[in-house]
C-alpha positions in Angstrom: 165.2 -49.0 -186.6 165.3 -50.1 -183.1 168.6 -52.3 -184.1 170.1 -49.4 -185.9 169.7 -46.9 -182.9 171.1 -49.3 -180.6 174.0 -50.1 -182.8 174.7 -46.1 -183.0 174.3 -45.8 -179.1 176.7 -48.7 -178.4 179.3 -46.7 -180.9 178.9 -43.8 -179.0 179.2 -45.0 -175.7 182.6 -46.6 -177.0 183.8 -43.4 -178.3 183.1 -41.7 -174.9 184.9 -44.7 -173.1 187.7 -44.2 -175.2 188.0 -40.3 -174.7 187.7 -41.1 -170.7 190.4 -43.8 -170.9 192.6 -41.5 -172.9 192.4 -38.9 -170.3 192.9 -41.0 -167.4 196.1 -42.7 -168.8 197.7 -39.4 -170.1 201.1 -38.8 -168.5 201.1 -36.5 -165.3 202.5 -33.0 -165.9 204.7 -31.5 -163.1 203.6 -28.2 -161.6 207.1 -26.5 -162.9 206.0 -27.8 -166.4 202.3 -26.5 -166.1 203.6 -23.2 -165.0 206.1 -22.7 -167.7 208.9 -22.9 -165.4 211.7 -25.4 -166.1 212.9 -27.3 -162.8 216.8 -26.7 -162.6 218.9 -27.6 -159.8 222.4 -26.0 -159.6 225.3 -27.4 -157.5 227.4 -24.6 -156.0 230.7 -25.0 -154.6 231.8 -22.1 -152.2 234.5 -20.8 -150.0 234.3 -21.9 -146.3 233.8 -18.0 -145.5 230.9 -17.8 -147.7 229.0 -20.5 -145.7 226.6 -18.5 -143.8 225.9 -15.9 -146.7 225.2 -18.5 -149.1 222.6 -19.8 -147.0 220.6 -16.6 -147.2 221.6 -16.3 -151.0 220.0 -19.8 -151.5 216.7 -18.6 -149.7 216.5 -15.3 -151.7 217.5 -16.6 -155.1 215.1 -19.6 -154.9 212.4 -17.2 -154.0 213.2 -14.9 -157.0 213.3 -17.8 -159.4 210.9 -20.5 -158.6 211.9 -23.8 -160.1 215.6 -23.2 -159.6 217.2 -25.0 -156.5 220.5 -24.4 -155.4 222.6 -27.2 -153.8 225.6 -26.0 -151.6 228.7 -27.3 -150.5 231.7 -25.4 -148.7 235.4 -25.8 -148.1 238.7 -24.3 -148.6 239.1 -23.0 -152.1 241.8 -24.9 -152.9 240.3 -27.9 -151.9 237.2 -27.4 -154.0 239.3 -26.6 -156.8 241.1 -29.8 -156.5 238.0 -31.8 -156.3 236.8 -30.0 -159.6 240.1 -30.9 -161.1 239.6 -34.6 -159.9 236.0 -34.5 -162.0 233.6 -33.5 -159.0 230.2 -32.5 -160.8 229.3 -29.1 -160.2 227.8 -25.9 -161.9 229.4 -22.8 -160.2 232.5 -22.2 -158.3 232.8 -19.3 -155.7 236.3 -18.7 -154.5 237.9 -16.7 -152.0 240.5 -15.7 -154.5 241.1 -15.5 -158.4 244.1 -17.8 -158.2 242.1 -21.0 -158.1 239.7 -19.9 -160.8 242.5 -19.0 -163.1 244.1 -22.6 -162.5 240.8 -24.2 -163.6 240.6 -21.6 -166.6 244.3 -22.8 -167.7 243.0 -26.4 -167.4 240.3 -25.8 -169.6 237.6 -26.4 -166.9 235.9 -23.1 -166.7 232.9 -21.9 -169.0 233.6 -18.0 -169.7 235.4 -15.5 -167.6 235.6 -15.2 -163.8 233.1 -12.7 -162.2 234.2 -10.7 -159.1 231.2 -10.6 -156.8 232.7 -9.6 -153.4 235.4 -8.3 -151.3 236.4 -8.7 -147.7 238.9 -7.2 -145.1 241.3 -9.0 -142.7 241.6 -8.7 -138.9 243.1 -10.4 -136.1 241.1 -12.5 -133.8 241.8 -13.7 -130.1 239.6 -15.6 -127.7 237.0 -13.5 -126.2 238.9 -13.1 -122.9 242.1 -12.5 -124.7 244.3 -14.9 -122.3 247.6 -13.8 -124.1 246.6 -10.3 -123.8 247.5 -9.2 -127.2 247.2 -5.3 -127.6 248.5 -4.7 -131.0 249.7 -6.6 -134.3 253.1 -6.2 -132.9 252.4 -8.9 -130.4 252.2 -11.5 -133.1 256.1 -11.8 -133.1 256.0 -12.2 -129.4 258.1 -15.4 -128.5 255.7 -18.2 -127.1 252.6 -16.8 -128.7 250.3 -19.6 -130.3 249.1 -18.6 -133.6 246.6 -20.6 -135.6 246.7 -20.4 -139.6 245.3 -22.4 -142.4 247.3 -24.5 -144.9 249.6 -22.8 -147.4 247.1 -23.2 -150.4 244.4 -21.7 -148.7 243.5 -18.3 -149.9 243.4 -16.8 -146.3 247.1 -17.6 -145.7 248.1 -15.9 -148.9 246.3 -13.0 -147.6 247.7 -13.2 -144.1 251.3 -13.4 -145.7 250.5 -10.3 -147.4 249.4 -8.6 -144.1 252.5 -9.8 -142.3 254.9 -8.5 -144.9 253.5 -5.1 -144.8 253.5 -5.2 -140.9 257.0 -6.0 -140.9 257.6 -2.9 -143.0 256.1 -0.6 -140.7 258.1 1.6 -138.2 258.5 0.0 -134.9 258.4 -3.3 -136.1 261.4 -5.8 -136.1 263.2 -6.6 -139.4 262.5 -10.3 -138.4 258.8 -9.9 -137.8 257.7 -12.2 -140.4 260.0 -15.2 -139.3 258.9 -14.5 -135.7 255.4 -14.6 -136.8 256.2 -17.8 -138.7 257.7 -19.3 -135.6 254.7 -18.8 -133.6 252.4 -20.9 -135.7 251.3 -23.8 -133.9 248.7 -25.5 -136.5 247.5 -25.2 -140.1 243.9 -25.8 -140.5 242.0 -26.9 -143.5 240.2 -23.6 -143.9 239.5 -20.2 -142.1 236.2 -21.6 -140.5 238.5 -24.2 -138.9 240.8 -21.4 -137.6 238.2 -19.4 -136.1 237.1 -22.6 -134.3 240.3 -23.1 -132.7 240.6 -19.6 -131.4 237.0 -20.0 -130.1 238.0 -23.2 -128.3 241.1 -21.5 -126.9 243.3 -23.7 -128.6 245.4 -20.8 -129.9 246.2 -17.1 -128.9 245.4 -15.4 -132.2 244.8 -15.7 -135.8 244.5 -13.5 -139.0 241.1 -14.2 -140.6 238.5 -12.5 -142.7 236.6 -9.8 -140.9 233.3 -11.4 -141.7 234.3 -14.6 -139.8 235.4 -12.5 -136.9 232.2 -10.6 -136.7 230.1 -13.9 -137.0 231.5 -15.4 -133.8 230.6 -14.2 -130.3 233.4 -16.1 -128.8 236.2 -13.8 -130.4 237.2 -10.4 -130.2 239.0 -8.6 -133.1 242.1 -6.6 -133.1 242.1 -4.4 -136.0 244.9 -3.9 -138.3 246.7 -0.4 -139.2 245.4 1.0 -142.4 249.0 0.6 -143.7 248.9 -2.9 -143.3 245.4 -3.4 -144.9 244.8 -6.2 -147.3 241.6 -6.7 -149.7 240.3 -10.2 -150.4 238.7 -10.5 -153.7 235.9 -13.0 -154.0 235.2 -14.3 -157.7 233.0 -17.0 -159.2 233.0 -19.2 -162.4 230.7 -21.3 -164.3 232.3 -24.7 -164.7 232.6 -26.3 -168.1 231.0 -29.5 -167.0 227.9 -27.7 -165.8 224.7 -29.4 -167.0 222.7 -26.2 -166.9 225.4 -23.5 -168.0 222.6 -20.9 -168.8 221.1 -20.9 -165.4 224.5 -21.1 -163.8 225.6 -18.0 -165.8 222.2 -16.3 -164.6 222.9 -17.0 -161.2 226.5 -15.8 -161.2 225.2 -12.5 -162.7 222.5 -12.3 -160.2 225.1 -12.7 -157.3 227.5 -10.0 -158.7 224.5 -7.6 -159.3 222.6 -5.3 -157.0 220.3 -8.1 -155.5 223.3 -10.6 -154.5 225.2 -7.6 -153.4 222.5 -6.6 -150.8 222.5 -10.1 -149.2 226.4 -10.1 -149.0 226.5 -6.8 -147.5 224.0 -8.0 -144.4 226.9 -10.3 -143.6 229.6 -7.8 -143.9 230.9 -8.5 -147.4 232.3 -5.7 -149.4 231.8 -4.6 -153.0 234.8 -6.0 -154.9 237.8 -3.9 -155.4 
């Protein structure tokens, strides 16, 4: 009887040890899995003029959706589009125009339709002390003025050309206003933030930029455009076909275009899309 009891005890101890060993060797479970939230990292490419607001968007979105992390990169929309065409991995592309998104759609690189999420106005900026003493947009055609612009394919350049064309059609503006403006351009920068930086440093007398970039800098002064020359910039986004998390990417884009995203954008001076 003693031997049988001892044997039973040994069997019981072995069983308990096996259970404990199994528990200690079980694979670890991440906090996101235990909470039922899938960890997702979204790569978001955005226009240079969105740099500041996207930092706030990241904070708000990650707080509202635990487990989702936004990785941000900004630059000229045309440059980012070219990088995507060359295979750069990303989930969402936020452009300062619709043309770059249409190019991606035409190339079969977009997942779904483009979504408009913000608007912007344009203005003229000069260094804070305004050394060239610009008084109105008419002065942009003054001989010898140094105008800083962006590259031809950068969205701000397309919007600026529209502004110049409208100004040239106003009463009191010379017929060759657009040509005189073009003759005053002394540099073409990579993106609109680089344009503003040149004006801040006094390396140019004036530039046409987004109003949000003008208000974000304490080193420049804005000279408003007449209502007749106003041009509205439209910001739109698209989920990329190469996204590894398309459902999460679409959810983020919908949030940005919704009321919560609009509230963050408005704090930085962005307007509803026109």
